[in-house]
C-alpha atoms as a printed R data frame, in Angstrom:
    type eleno elety resid chain resno       x       y       z
1   ATOM     1    CA   MET     A     1 130.202 120.712 112.538
2   ATOM     2    CA   VAL     A     2 129.974 119.482 109.011
3   ATOM     3    CA   GLU     A     3 130.465 122.210 106.510
4   ATOM     4    CA   PRO     A     4 128.187 122.102 103.472
5   ATOM     5    CA   CYS     A     5 130.030 122.061 100.215
6   ATOM     6    CA   GLN     A     6 129.891 125.239  98.170
7   ATOM     7    CA   ALA     A     7 127.719 123.453  95.528
8   ATOM     8    CA   GLY     A     8 125.170 122.938  98.280
9   ATOM     9    CA   SER     A     9 124.839 126.666  98.785
10  ATOM    10    CA   PRO     A    10 122.181 128.611  96.806
11  ATOM    11    CA   ASP     A    11 124.828 131.095  95.766
12  ATOM    12    CA   HIS     A    12 126.942 128.384  94.123
13  ATOM    13    CA   ALA     A    13 124.366 125.756  93.228
14  ATOM    14    CA   PRO     A    14 124.321 124.585  89.590
15  ATOM    15    CA   GLU     A    15 121.343 125.428  87.396
16  ATOM    16    CA   HIS     A    16 120.081 121.804  87.251
17  ATOM    17    CA   PRO     A    17 119.583 119.436  90.197
18  ATOM    18    CA   GLN     A    18 121.085 116.436  88.320
19  ATOM    19    CA   ASP     A    19 124.440 118.281  88.129
20  ATOM    20    CA   LEU     A    20 124.529 118.719  91.875
21  ATOM    21    CA   PHE     A    21 123.491 115.069  92.358
22  ATOM    22    CA   VAL     A    22 126.415 113.929  90.205
23  ATOM    23    CA   ASP     A    23 128.790 116.100  92.248
24  ATOM    24    CA   TRP     A    24 127.428 114.677  95.492
25  ATOM    25    CA   PHE     A    25 127.386 111.077  94.142
26  ATOM    26    CA   ALA     A    26 131.092 111.431  93.140
27  ATOM    27    CA   ALA     A    27 131.827 112.805  96.589
28  ATOM    28    CA   ALA     A    28 129.981 109.877  98.201
29  ATOM    29    CA   ILE     A    29 132.103 107.378  96.286
30  ATOM    30    CA   ALA     A    30 135.296 109.189  97.122
31  ATOM    31    CA   ALA     A    31 134.217 109.204 100.810
32  ATOM    32    CA   GLY     A    32 133.667 105.460 100.825
33  ATOM    33    CA   VAL     A    33 129.907 105.631 101.337
34  ATOM    34    CA   THR     A    34 128.396 102.133 101.336
35  ATOM    35    CA   GLU     A    35 126.301 101.514  98.361
36  ATOM    36    CA   PRO     A    36 125.619 105.134  97.389
37  ATOM    37    CA   HIS     A    37 123.492 103.920  94.466
38  ATOM    38    CA   ALA     A    38 120.934 102.267  96.753
39  ATOM    39    CA   MET     A    39 117.725 104.281  97.100
40  ATOM    40    CA   THR     A    40 114.207 103.929  98.557
41  ATOM    41    CA   LEU     A    41 111.531 103.993  95.911
42  ATOM    42    CA   SER     A    42 108.098 105.045  97.224
43  ATOM    43    CA   THR     A    43 104.885 104.451  95.315
44  ATOM    44    CA   VAL     A    44 101.188 104.433  96.100
45  ATOM    45    CA   ASP     A    45  99.054 101.243  96.062
46  ATOM    46    CA   ALA     A    46  95.507 100.826  94.893
47  ATOM    47    CA   ASP     A    47  94.069 101.945  98.324
48  ATOM    48    CA   GLY     A    48  96.061 105.153  98.239
49  ATOM    49    CA   LEU     A    49  98.533 103.871 100.906
50  ATOM    50    CA   PRO     A    50 102.259 104.498 100.516
51  ATOM    51    CA   ASP     A    51 104.610 101.596  99.813
52  ATOM    52    CA   ALA     A    52 108.462 101.671  99.757
53  ATOM    53    CA   ARG     A    53 111.323  99.359  98.999
54  ATOM    54    CA   VAL     A    54 115.129  99.730  98.406
55  ATOM    55    CA   LEU     A    55 116.529  99.228  94.957
56  ATOM    56    CA   ILE     A    56 119.452 100.340  92.787
57  ATOM    57    CA   LEU     A    57 119.709 103.528  90.809
58  ATOM    58    CA   LYS     A    58 120.660 102.684  87.201
59  ATOM    59    CA   GLY     A    59 121.706 106.183  86.221
60  ATOM    60    CA   VAL     A    60 120.731 109.817  85.767
61  ATOM    61    CA   THR     A    61 120.238 111.060  82.248
62  ATOM    62    CA   ASP     A    62 121.698 114.328  80.819
63  ATOM    63    CA   ASP     A    63 118.241 115.782  80.857
64  ATOM    64    CA   GLY     A    64 117.717 114.946  84.477
65  ATOM    65    CA   ALA     A    65 115.670 111.750  84.787
66  ATOM    66    CA   TRP     A    66 116.471 109.171  87.488
67  ATOM    67    CA   THR     A    67 116.458 105.553  86.124
68  ATOM    68    CA   PHE     A    68 115.626 102.230  87.645
69  ATOM    69    CA   ALA     A    69 114.425  98.829  86.576
70  ATOM    70    CA   GLY     A    70 112.248  95.916  87.491
71  ATOM    71    CA   SER     A    71 109.369  93.693  86.453
72  ATOM    72    CA   ALA     A    72 105.967  95.039  85.416
73  ATOM    73    CA   GLN     A    73 104.514  92.132  87.427
74  ATOM    74    CA   SER     A    74 106.253  93.123  90.631
75  ATOM    75    CA   THR     A    75 104.372  95.095  93.300
76  ATOM    76    CA   LYS     A    76 106.181  98.360  92.282
77  ATOM    77    CA   GLY     A    77 105.490  97.603  88.630
78  ATOM    78    CA   VAL     A    78 101.784  97.150  89.152
79  ATOM    79    CA   GLN     A    79 101.611 100.293  91.389
80  ATOM    80    CA   LEU     A    80 103.563 102.404  88.799
81  ATOM    81    CA   GLY     A    81 101.323 101.138  86.033
82  ATOM    82    CA   ALA     A    82  98.276 102.367  87.894
83  ATOM    83    CA   ARG     A    83  99.790 105.503  89.294
84  ATOM    84    CA   PRO     A    84 102.941 106.646  87.407
85  ATOM    85    CA   ALA     A    85 104.284 108.886  90.206
86  ATOM    86    CA   ALA     A    86 106.960 108.181  92.751
87  ATOM    87    CA   ALA     A    87 109.558 109.443  95.139
88  ATOM    88    CA   LEU     A    88 113.210 108.496  95.593
89  ATOM    89    CA   THR     A    89 115.184 108.859  98.775
90  ATOM    90    CA   PHE     A    90 119.014 108.508  99.088
91  ATOM    91    CA   HIS     A    91 120.601 108.374 102.603
92  ATOM    92    CA   TRP     A    92 124.395 108.587 102.918
93  ATOM    93    CA   LYS     A    93 125.004 108.220 106.606
94  ATOM    94    CA   GLU     A    94 128.786 108.601 106.366
95  ATOM    95    CA   GLN     A    95 128.377 112.118 105.004
96  ATOM    96    CA   ILE     A    96 125.228 113.022 106.914
97  ATOM    97    CA   ARG     A    97 123.547 113.674 103.588
98  ATOM    98    CA   SER     A    98 120.128 112.833 102.028
99  ATOM    99    CA   ILE     A    99 118.501 113.516  98.718
100 ATOM   100    CA   ARG     A   100 114.810 113.412  97.962
101 ATOM   101    CA   VAL     A   101 113.380 113.283  94.402
102 ATOM   102    CA   ARG     A   102 109.619 113.488  93.562
103 ATOM   103    CA   GLY     A   103 107.983 113.325  90.197
104 ATOM   104    CA   THR     A   104 106.235 111.393  87.447
105 ATOM   105    CA   VAL     A   105 107.425 108.035  86.024
106 ATOM   106    CA   ALA     A   106 107.513 106.841  82.458
107 ATOM   107    CA   GLN     A   107 108.646 103.699  80.853
108 ATOM   108    CA   VAL     A   108 111.814 103.647  78.700
109 ATOM   109    CA   PRO     A   109 111.558 102.027  75.223
110 ATOM   110    CA   ALA     A   110 112.033  98.244  75.072
111 ATOM   111    CA   PRO     A   111 115.578  98.274  73.713
112 ATOM   112    CA   ALA     A   112 116.888  99.932  76.854
113 ATOM   113    CA   ALA     A   113 114.975  97.429  78.974
114 ATOM   114    CA   ARG     A   114 116.605  94.546  77.020
115 ATOM   115    CA   ARG     A   115 120.058  95.946  77.439
116 ATOM   116    CA   ASP     A   116 119.453  96.423  81.164
117 ATOM   117    CA   PHE     A   117 118.239  92.853  81.640
118 ATOM   118    CA   LEU     A   118 121.058  91.200  79.706
119 ATOM   119    CA   ALA     A   119 123.632  93.235  81.738
120 ATOM   120    CA   ARG     A   120 122.339  91.565  84.928
121 ATOM   121    CA   GLY     A   121 124.091  88.637  86.497
122 ATOM   122    CA   PRO     A   122 122.850  85.060  85.754
123 ATOM   123    CA   ALA     A   123 121.344  84.637  89.207
124 ATOM   124    CA   ALA     A   124 119.337  87.844  88.897
125 ATOM   125    CA   ARG     A   125 118.105  87.004  85.389
126 ATOM   126    CA   THR     A   126 117.062  83.499  86.547
127 ATOM   127    CA   VAL     A   127 115.007  84.838  89.426
128 ATOM   128    CA   ALA     A   128 113.366  87.478  87.185
129 ATOM   129    CA   LEU     A   129 112.403  84.875  84.654
130 ATOM   130    CA   SER     A   130 110.673  82.785  87.346
131 ATOM   131    CA   ALA     A   131 108.118  85.683  87.461
132 ATOM   132    CA   GLN     A   132 107.155  84.979  91.081
133 ATOM   133    CA   GLN     A   133 108.477  88.078  92.891
134 ATOM   134    CA   SER     A   134 106.358  89.165  95.888
135 ATOM   135    CA   SER     A   135 103.989  86.116  95.555
136 ATOM   136    CA   GLN     A   136 103.352  84.182  98.728
137 ATOM   137    CA   LEU     A   137 105.942  81.544  99.603
138 ATOM   138    CA   THR     A   138 104.232  78.609 101.336
139 ATOM   139    CA   ASP     A   139 107.065  76.070 100.675
140 ATOM   140    CA   PRO     A   140 110.655  77.408 100.846
141 ATOM   141    CA   GLY     A   141 111.785  74.450  98.674
142 ATOM   142    CA   SER     A   142 109.396  75.505  95.905
143 ATOM   143    CA   PHE     A   143 111.431  78.541  95.225
144 ATOM   144    CA   ASN     A   144 114.543  76.494  94.239
145 ATOM   145    CA   ARG     A   145 112.437  74.117  92.242
146 ATOM   146    CA   ALA     A   146 110.839  76.965  90.364
147 ATOM   147    CA   LEU     A   147 114.294  78.220  89.212
148 ATOM   148    CA   SER     A   148 115.101  74.988  87.334
149 ATOM   149    CA   ALA     A   149 113.187  75.787  84.192
150 ATOM   150    CA   PRO     A   150 114.375  79.454  83.843
151 ATOM   151    CA   ARG     A   151 117.944  78.403  84.572
152 ATOM   152    CA   GLN     A   152 117.770  75.815  81.761
153 ATOM   153    CA   GLN     A   153 116.202  78.358  79.480
154 ATOM   154    CA   LEU     A   154 119.031  80.709  80.076
155 ATOM   155    CA   GLU     A   155 121.582  78.060  79.386
156 ATOM   156    CA   GLU     A   156 119.944  77.233  76.099
157 ATOM   157    CA   GLU     A   157 118.899  80.834  75.163
158 ATOM   158    CA   PRO     A   158 121.202  83.299  76.930
159 ATOM   159    CA   GLU     A   159 119.603  86.201  75.138
160 ATOM   160    CA   THR     A   160 116.205  85.539  76.649
161 ATOM   161    CA   VAL     A   161 114.476  88.675  78.057
162 ATOM   162    CA   PRO     A   162 111.016  88.515  79.729
163 ATOM   163    CA   GLU     A   163 108.410  90.683  78.079
164 ATOM   164    CA   THR     A   164 107.561  92.069  81.473
165 ATOM   165    CA   TRP     A   165 110.980  93.593  82.153
166 ATOM   166    CA   ARG     A   166 110.860  97.414  82.375
167 ATOM   167    CA   VAL     A   167 113.221 100.363  82.797
168 ATOM   168    CA   TRP     A   168 111.538 103.394  84.245
169 ATOM   169    CA   GLN     A   169 112.581 106.999  84.395
170 ATOM   170    CA   LEU     A   170 111.410 109.371  87.171
171 ATOM   171    CA   VAL     A   171 111.166 112.909  85.795
172 ATOM   172    CA   PRO     A   172 111.443 115.145  88.855
173 ATOM   173    CA   ALA     A   173 109.114 117.991  89.816
174 ATOM   174    CA   SER     A   174 111.192 118.714  92.914
175 ATOM   175    CA   VAL     A   175 114.585 117.599  94.292
176 ATOM   176    CA   GLU     A   176 115.894 118.397  97.742
177 ATOM   177    CA   PHE     A   177 119.490 118.134  99.017
178 ATOM   178    CA   TRP     A   178 119.922 117.831 102.789
179 ATOM   179    CA   GLN     A   179 123.241 118.321 104.497
180 ATOM   180    CA   GLY     A   180 123.016 117.513 108.284
181 ATOM   181    CA   GLN     A   181 124.744 119.608 110.878
182 ATOM   182    CA   GLU     A   182 125.662 118.678 114.400
183 ATOM   183    CA   ASP     A   183 124.066 121.892 115.684
184 ATOM   184    CA   ARG     A   184 120.813 120.996 113.918
185 ATOM   185    CA   ASN     A   185 121.186 124.007 111.560
186 ATOM   186    CA   HIS     A   186 120.764 121.643 108.545
187 ATOM   187    CA   LEU     A   187 121.266 122.938 105.020
188 ATOM   188    CA   ARG     A   188 118.332 122.162 102.864
189 ATOM   189    CA   LEU     A   189 118.436 123.194  99.251
190 ATOM   190    CA   GLN     A   190 115.348 122.588  97.191
191 ATOM   191    CA   TYR     A   191 114.948 122.644  93.369
192 ATOM   192    CA   VAL     A   192 111.447 123.097  91.984
193 ATOM   193    CA   ARG     A   193 110.693 122.779  88.307
194 ATOM   194    CA   SER     A   194 109.316 125.879  86.705
195 ATOM   195    CA   GLY     A   195 108.291 125.156  83.086
196 ATOM   196    CA   SER     A   196 111.502 124.059  81.267
197 ATOM   197    CA   SER     A   197 113.814 125.514  83.935
198 ATOM   198    CA   TRP     A   198 114.500 125.177  87.634
199 ATOM   199    CA   GLU     A   199 114.234 127.488  90.725
200 ATOM   200    CA   HIS     A   200 116.154 126.727  93.860
201 ATOM   201    CA   HIS     A   201 116.017 128.047  97.398
202 ATOM   202    CA   ARG     A   202 116.869 127.244 100.999
203 ATOM   203    CA   LEU     A   203 114.361 125.578 103.357
204 ATOM   204    CA   GLN     A   204 114.106 126.011 107.071
205 ATOM   205    CA   PRO     A   205 115.994 123.198 108.914
């Protein structure tokens, strides 16, 4: 049986969910979890249908917002622009742990988006500048040809940042920490926002 850490118990849980997340994230790194910062971002499309994709967590702010980035022209960007609410899911198989975050999404001011974009590798910036993510690919060779102009642009103007680049913050309304157990008596600890504070309680497995 996997024993839940004391921090995962309601009697020992911190006041804010971001503090427990940081503890669990550090434990995941120490345990050698593969890509612990990878998460599933779930949004809603124009027809009200759920949509999901895996991307990278950029960080968690001191006041408890989960941060991620991308293009406003991407599918997720368009969906967030129309309906600024989302869910994040982390799954750390090696520790039998999962974390679910649900809430509203807001854009971070442009300077933060600029810093994020310039911190990305050359290949990632080149692809982002091509502004064709998620569009239909009819000719595989056209993708490489389309990268020629943005690649040259970055060589000549390395500080180039597309106007469509965004950093978003998900401000959670609820956060659930799930610790799996072999006997199926899973530990589920849910935080629910109550005004400016948080309440937390156990859930049935």
